[in-house]
Structure formats: structure tokens, C-alpha cells
N, CA, C and O atoms as a Tinker XYZ file with bonds, in Angstrom:
   276  protein
     1  N     14.151000  -20.010000   -0.389000    73     2
     2  CA    15.630000  -18.709000   -0.842000    64     1     3
     3  C     15.381000  -17.870000   -2.117000    63     2     4     5
     4  O     15.325000  -18.111000   -3.323000    81     3
     5  N     15.271000  -16.910000   -1.423000    73     3     6
     6  CA    14.570000  -15.631000   -2.325000    64     5     7
     7  C     15.814000  -15.289000   -3.958000    63     6     8     9
     8  O     17.043000  -15.355000   -3.983000    81     7
     9  N     14.877000  -14.956000   -5.055000    73     7    10
    10  CA    15.747000  -14.682000   -6.017000    64     9    11
    11  C     16.453000  -13.553000   -6.508000    63    10    12    13
    12  O     16.833000  -13.315000   -7.655000    81    11
    13  N     16.570000  -12.898000   -5.468000    73    11    14
    14  CA    18.049000  -12.268000   -5.590000    64    13    15
    15  C     19.643000  -13.165000   -5.269000    63    14    16    17
    16  O     20.637000  -13.319000   -5.979000    81    15
    17  N     19.419000  -13.478000   -4.325000    73    15    18
    18  CA    20.589000  -14.698000   -3.778000    64    17    19
    19  C     20.815000  -15.809000   -4.404000    63    18    20    21
    20  O     21.863000  -16.364000   -4.073000    81    19
    21  N     20.063000  -16.426000   -5.358000    73    19    22
    22  CA    20.144000  -17.131000   -6.070000    64    21    23
    23  C     21.097000  -16.548000   -7.524000    63    22    24    25
    24  O     21.928000  -17.174000   -8.182000    81    23
    25  N     20.549000  -14.976000   -7.713000    73    23    26
    26  CA    21.324000  -14.377000   -8.993000    64    25    27
    27  C     22.517000  -14.403000   -8.170000    63    26    28    29
    28  O     23.436000  -15.153000   -8.499000    81    27
    29  N     22.608000  -13.699000   -7.176000    73    27    30
    30  CA    24.020000  -13.140000   -6.626000    64    29    31
    31  C     25.092000  -14.666000   -6.821000    63    30    32    33
    32  O     26.317000  -14.621000   -6.930000    81    31
    33  N     24.212000  -15.998000   -6.827000    73    31    34
    34  CA    24.949000  -16.833000   -6.272000    64    33    35
    35  C     25.636000  -17.354000   -8.205000    63    34    36    37
    36  O     26.700000  -17.943000   -8.399000    81    35
    37  N     25.171000  -17.143000   -8.731000    73    35    38
    38  CA    25.303000  -17.392000   -9.955000    64    37    39
    39  C     26.171000  -16.082000  -10.600000    63    38    40    41
    40  O     26.673000  -16.258000  -11.710000    81    39
    41  N     26.334000  -14.945000  -10.016000    73    39    42
    42  CA    26.895000  -13.809000  -10.422000    64    41    43
    43  C     28.548000  -14.271000   -9.873000    63    42    44    45
    44  O     29.609000  -14.096000  -10.472000    81    43
    45  N     28.368000  -14.752000   -8.864000    73    43    46
    46  CA    29.619000  -15.425000   -8.607000    64    45    47
    47  C     30.398000  -16.095000   -8.758000    63    46    48    49
    48  O     31.528000  -16.067000   -8.271000    81    47
    49  N     29.570000  -17.421000  -10.037000    73    47    50
    50  CA    30.063000  -18.227000  -10.150000    64    49    51
    51  C     30.816000  -18.111000  -11.593000    63    50    52    53
    52  O     31.864000  -18.611000  -12.003000    81    51
    53  N     29.539000  -16.965000  -12.391000    73    51    54
    54  CA    30.013000  -16.091000  -13.464000    64    53    55
    55  C     32.043000  -15.653000  -13.159000    63    54    56    57
    56  O     33.044000  -16.261000  -13.538000    81    55
    57  N     31.963000  -14.992000  -12.734000    73    55    58
    58  CA    32.897000  -14.212000  -12.379000    64    57    59
    59  C     33.692000  -15.115000  -11.290000    63    58    60    61
    60  O     33.195000  -14.803000  -10.208000    81    59
    61  N     34.202000  -15.609000  -11.183000    73    59    62
    62  CA    35.023000  -17.109000  -10.938000    64    61    63
    63  C     35.776000  -17.542000  -12.266000    63    62    64    65
    64  O     36.978000  -17.537000  -12.532000    81    63
    65  N     34.591000  -17.945000  -13.061000    73    63    66
    66  CA    35.014000  -18.618000  -13.976000    64    65    67
    67  C     35.738000  -17.565000  -14.870000    63    66    68    69
    68  O     36.651000  -17.918000  -15.616000    81    67
    69  N     35.214000  -15.917000  -14.768000    73    67    70
    70  CA    35.974000  -15.487000  -15.836000    64    69    71
    71  C     37.609000  -15.170000  -15.546000    63    70    72    73
    72  O     38.491000  -15.240000  -16.402000    81    71
    73  N     37.860000  -14.676000  -13.629000    73    71    74
    74  CA    38.698000  -14.405000  -13.244000    64    73    75
    75  C     39.545000  -14.813000  -12.291000    63    74    76    77
    76  O     40.759000  -15.006000  -12.355000    81    75
    77  N     38.510000  -14.971000  -11.063000    73    75    78
    78  CA    38.733000  -15.044000  -10.223000    64    77    79
    79  C     37.761000  -13.886000   -9.585000    63    78    80    81
    80  O     37.363000  -12.784000   -9.962000    81    79
    81  N     37.511000  -15.072000   -7.909000    73    79    82
    82  CA    37.207000  -14.376000   -6.655000    64    81    83
    83  C     38.304000  -13.781000   -5.867000    63    82    84    85
    84  O     39.468000  -14.175000   -5.807000    81    83
    85  N     37.618000  -12.513000   -5.115000    73    83    86
    86  CA    38.295000  -12.304000   -3.953000    64    85    87
    87  C     38.451000  -13.349000   -2.438000    63    86    88    89
    88  O     37.987000  -14.477000   -2.275000    81    87
    89  N     38.907000  -12.880000   -1.892000    73    87    90
    90  CA    38.779000  -13.715000   -0.518000    64    89    91
    91  C     37.257000  -13.886000    0.366000    63    90    92    93
    92  O     36.617000  -14.844000    0.799000    81    91
    93  N     37.075000  -12.271000    0.356000    73    91    94
    94  CA    35.729000  -11.678000    0.856000    64    93    95
    95  C     34.562000  -12.151000   -0.112000    63    94    96    97
    96  O     33.447000  -12.258000    0.398000    81    95
    97  N     34.722000  -12.461000   -1.544000    73    95    98
    98  CA    33.099000  -13.201000   -2.691000    64    97    99
    99  C     33.695000  -15.007000   -2.223000    63    98   100   101
   100  O     32.759000  -15.775000   -1.999000    81    99
   101  N     34.243000  -15.241000   -2.173000    73    99   102
   102  CA    34.474000  -16.614000   -1.842000    64   101   103
   103  C     33.904000  -17.117000   -0.513000    63   102   104   105
   104  O     33.232000  -18.143000   -0.404000    81   103
   105  N     34.169000  -16.468000    0.273000    73   103   106
   106  CA    33.269000  -16.531000    1.982000    64   105   107
   107  C     32.003000  -16.528000    1.446000    63   106   108   109
   108  O     31.277000  -17.520000    1.508000    81   107
   109  N     31.562000  -15.121000    0.734000    73   107   110
   110  CA    29.467000  -15.070000    0.566000    64   109   111
   111  C     29.651000  -16.025000   -0.148000    63   110   112   113
   112  O     29.590000  -17.087000    0.472000    81   111
   113  N     29.922000  -16.146000   -1.564000    73   111   114
   114  CA    29.602000  -17.996000   -2.066000    64   113   115
   115  C     29.168000  -18.669000   -1.510000    63   114   116   117
   116  O     27.956000  -18.876000   -1.449000    81   115
   117  N     30.425000  -19.492000   -0.649000    73   115   118
   118  CA    30.093000  -20.302000    0.419000    64   117   119
   119  C     29.037000  -20.457000    1.354000    63   118   120   121
   120  O     28.392000  -21.474000    1.608000    81   119
   121  N     28.916000  -18.958000    1.982000    73   119   122
   122  CA    27.638000  -18.883000    2.626000    64   121   123
   123  C     26.590000  -19.133000    2.028000    63   122   124   125
   124  O     25.655000  -19.753000    2.536000    81   123
   125  N     26.615000  -18.578000    0.596000    73   123   126
   126  CA    24.876000  -18.473000   -0.360000    64   125   127
   127  C     24.744000  -20.037000   -0.607000    63   126   128   129
   128  O     23.610000  -20.511000   -0.684000    81   127
   129  N     25.641000  -20.698000   -0.709000    73   127   130
   130  CA    24.997000  -21.771000   -1.243000    64   129   131
   131  C     24.956000  -22.667000   -0.082000    63   130   132   133
   132  O     24.075000  -23.526000   -0.072000    81   131
   133  N     25.770000  -22.593000    0.887000    73   131   134
   134  CA    24.888000  -23.547000    2.468000    64   133   135
   135  C     24.037000  -23.723000    2.286000    63   134   136   137
   136  O     23.505000  -24.833000    2.300000    81   135
   137  N     23.031000  -21.600000    1.774000    73   135   138
   138  CA    22.050000  -21.819000    2.295000    64   137   139
   139  C     20.854000  -22.085000    1.679000    63   138   140   141
   140  O     19.766000  -22.403000    2.159000    81   139
   141  N     21.234000  -21.897000    0.469000    73   139   142
   142  CA    20.588000  -22.100000   -0.746000    64   141   143
   143  C     20.857000  -24.217000   -0.301000    63   142   144   145
   144  O     19.772000  -24.799000   -0.324000    81   143
   145  N     21.612000  -24.800000   -0.093000    73   143   146
   146  CA    21.718000  -26.033000   -0.128000    64   145   147
   147  C     20.102000  -26.960000    1.135000    63   146   148   149
   148  O     19.332000  -27.918000    1.203000    81   147
   149  N     20.619000  -25.496000    1.935000    73   147   150
   150  CA    20.118000  -26.306000    3.332000    64   149   151
   151  C     18.270000  -25.606000    2.988000    63   150   152   153
   152  O     17.502000  -26.137000    3.790000    81   151
   153  N     17.927000  -25.147000    2.546000    73   151   154
   154  CA    16.633000  -24.444000    1.298000    64   153   155
   155  C     16.347000  -25.344000    0.525000    63   154   156   157
   156  O     15.119000  -25.387000    0.597000    81   155
   157  N     16.660000  -26.084000   -0.161000    73   155   158
   158  CA    16.515000  -26.981000   -0.624000    64   157   159
   159  C     16.300000  -28.842000    0.069000    63   158   160   161
   160  O     15.661000  -29.850000   -0.234000    81   159
   161  N     17.154000  -28.465000    0.977000    73   159   162
   162  CA    17.208000  -30.036000    2.071000    64   161   163
   163  C     15.523000  -29.997000    2.553000    63   162   164   165
   164  O     14.579000  -30.782000    2.460000    81   163
   165  N     15.732000  -28.634000    3.109000    73   163   166
   166  CA    14.053000  -28.107000    3.958000    64   165   167
   167  C     12.985000  -28.844000    3.407000    63   166   168   169
   168  O     12.165000  -29.638000    3.868000    81   167
   169  N     13.259000  -28.276000    2.089000    73   167   170
   170  CA    11.741000  -28.744000    0.628000    64   169   171
   171  C     11.093000  -29.669000    0.804000    63   170   172   173
   172  O      9.910000  -29.937000    1.009000    81   171
   173  N     13.087000  -30.723000    0.583000    73   171   174
   174  CA    12.780000  -32.336000    0.053000    64   173   175
   175  C     12.502000  -32.897000    1.427000    63   174   176   177
   176  O     12.064000  -34.041000    1.302000    81   175
   177  N     12.585000  -32.549000    2.612000    73   175   178
   178  CA    11.781000  -33.430000    3.884000    64   177   179
   179  C     10.723000  -32.812000    4.229000    63   178   180   181
   180  O     10.228000  -33.191000    5.291000    81   179
   181  N      9.796000  -31.317000    3.244000    73   179   182
   182  CA     8.832000  -30.772000    3.470000    64   181   183
   183  C      7.759000  -32.356000    2.685000    63   182   184   185
   184  O      6.782000  -32.882000    3.217000    81   183
   185  N      8.272000  -32.663000    1.613000    73   183   186
   186  CA     7.942000  -33.272000    0.756000    64   185   187
   187  C      7.651000  -34.611000    1.024000    63   186   188   189
   188  O      6.678000  -35.236000    0.602000    81   187
   189  N      8.575000  -35.031000    1.771000    73   187   190
   190  CA     8.912000  -36.808000    2.070000    64   189   191
   191  C      7.693000  -36.530000    3.743000    63   190   192   193
   192  O      6.595000  -37.087000    3.772000    81   191
   193  N      8.014000  -35.932000    4.532000    73   191   194
   194  CA     6.743000  -35.630000    5.430000    64   193   195
   195  C      5.325000  -35.960000    4.846000    63   194   196   197
   196  O      4.519000  -36.614000    5.508000    81   195
   197  N      5.042000  -35.491000    3.587000    73   195   198
   198  CA     3.410000  -36.252000    3.654000    64   197   199
   199  C      3.477000  -36.728000    2.821000    63   198   200   201
   200  O      2.707000  -36.302000    1.961000    81   199
   201  N      4.485000  -38.058000    2.352000    73   199   202
   202  CA     4.850000  -38.999000    1.841000    64   201   203
   203  C      3.856000  -40.301000    2.065000    63   202   204   205
   204  O      3.679000  -40.628000    3.239000    81   203
   205  N      3.234000  -41.028000    1.098000    73   203   206
   206  CA     2.521000  -42.266000    1.896000    64   205   207
   207  C      2.986000  -43.402000    1.144000    63   206   208   209
   208  O      3.734000  -43.191000    0.190000    81   207
   209  N      2.670000  -44.496000    1.420000    73   207   210
   210  CA     2.874000  -45.660000    0.451000    64   209   211
   211  C      1.977000  -46.734000    0.266000    63   210   212   213
   212  O      1.816000  -47.621000    1.104000    81   211
   213  N      1.364000  -46.666000   -0.863000    73   211   214
   214  CA    -0.143000  -47.233000   -0.487000    64   213   215
   215  C      0.987000  -49.293000   -1.013000    63   214   216   217
   216  O      2.138000  -49.595000   -1.329000    81   215
   217  N     -0.319000  -50.034000   -0.787000    73   215   218
   218  CA     0.289000  -51.275000   -0.980000    64   217   219
   219  C     -0.840000  -52.086000   -2.084000    63   218   220   221
   220  O     -1.861000  -51.541000   -2.504000    81   219
   221  N     -0.720000  -52.474000   -2.181000    73   219   222
   222  CA    -2.190000  -53.748000   -3.318000    64   221   223
   223  C     -3.035000  -53.731000   -2.677000    63   222   224   225
   224  O     -3.939000  -54.071000   -3.440000    81   223
   225  N     -3.728000  -53.469000   -1.150000    73   223   226
   226  CA    -4.878000  -53.674000   -0.640000    64   225   227
   227  C     -5.720000  -51.919000   -0.634000    63   226   228   229
   228  O     -6.891000  -51.698000   -0.323000    81   227
   229  N     -4.765000  -50.982000   -1.041000    73   227   230
   230  CA    -4.807000  -50.006000   -0.812000    64   229   231
   231  C     -4.531000  -48.810000    0.755000    63   230   232   233
   232  O     -4.572000  -47.611000    1.034000    81   231
   233  N     -4.257000  -50.125000    1.386000    73   231   234
   234  CA    -3.516000  -49.180000    2.760000    64   233   235
   235  C     -2.596000  -48.610000    2.313000    63   234   236   237
   236  O     -1.827000  -48.850000    1.382000    81   235
   237  N     -2.788000  -47.058000    3.705000    73   235   238
   238  CA    -1.691000  -45.837000    2.690000    64   237   239
   239  C     -0.771000  -46.210000    4.473000    63   238   240   241
   240  O     -1.386000  -46.556000    5.482000    81   239
   241  N      0.732000  -46.011000    4.396000    73   239   242
   242  CA     1.435000  -46.113000    5.337000    64   241   243
   243  C      2.458000  -44.852000    5.151000    63   242   244   245
   244  O      3.349000  -44.688000    4.318000    81   243
   245  N      1.989000  -43.976000    6.281000    73   243   246
   246  CA     2.795000  -42.778000    6.179000    64   245   247
   247  C      4.142000  -43.391000    6.175000    63   246   248   249
   248  O      4.356000  -44.357000    6.908000    81   247
   249  N      5.313000  -42.781000    5.206000    73   247   250
   250  CA     6.715000  -42.821000    4.695000    64   249   251
   251  C      7.838000  -42.823000    6.298000    63   250   252   253
   252  O      7.564000  -41.984000    7.155000    81   251
   253  N      8.582000  -43.432000    6.455000    73   251   254
   254  CA     9.234000  -42.803000    7.483000    64   253   255
   255  C     10.622000  -43.582000    7.326000    63   254   256   257
   256  O     10.914000  -44.509000    6.572000    81   255
   257  N     11.544000  -42.761000    8.485000    73   255   258
   258  CA    13.461000  -43.003000    8.429000    64   257   259
   259  C     13.051000  -44.121000    8.741000    63   258   260   261
   260  O     12.075000  -44.555000    9.353000    81   259
   261  N     14.291000  -44.716000    8.030000    73   259   262
   262  CA    14.805000  -46.034000    8.860000    64   261   263
   263  C     15.768000  -45.371000    9.689000    63   262   264   265
   264  O     16.562000  -44.437000    9.574000    81   263
   265  N     15.284000  -46.477000   10.872000    73   263   266
   266  CA    16.118000  -46.918000   11.945000    64   265   267
   267  C     17.905000  -46.854000   11.511000    63   266   268   269
   268  O     18.532000  -47.319000   10.559000    81   267
   269  N     18.293000  -46.075000   12.674000    73   267   270
   270  CA    19.897000  -45.499000   12.783000    64   269   271
   271  C     20.490000  -44.381000   12.193000    63   270   272   273
   272  O     21.672000  -44.039000   12.224000    81   271
   273  N     19.268000  -43.705000   11.500000    73   271   274
   274  CA    19.906000  -42.219000   10.465000    64   273   275
   275  C     18.919000  -41.004000   10.699000    63   274   276
   276  O     19.119000  -39.928000   10.137000    81   275
């Protein structure tokens, strides 16, 4: 996510604490928050996709999702 969008999220949060947001600003804040969450989750999934578990014998096993999820 671009730094300018993160800055805008913070700006809207400060404005909300100071006195409230308009309806359009609330919608913008919600959209920016979801975009931020999606970028964090995507980054985490990328890290987990490249994670291996090493057992006591030194064997590497790729980390897998639990079944049913």
C-alpha cells in the first residue's frame, strides 16, 4: 500500500477524534482500511507460502494449510 494512503488513513483518524467525519469521509476511511487489511493479509500469506518446518533430523517440510479451511 502506498504511504500516501496510509497517511490519509491517519489523517481521517485524527479528524474523527477531533470532531467527526462526514458521510463521504466515513466511506473513504472504510475503503482505505479494507485496502490496508488486504495488503497486510497478502503479505502474510506470501511469507507463509515460503515457510518450511524443519524436524529434528533436518528434513524440511513446506508449511500447509489445515484441511477444511
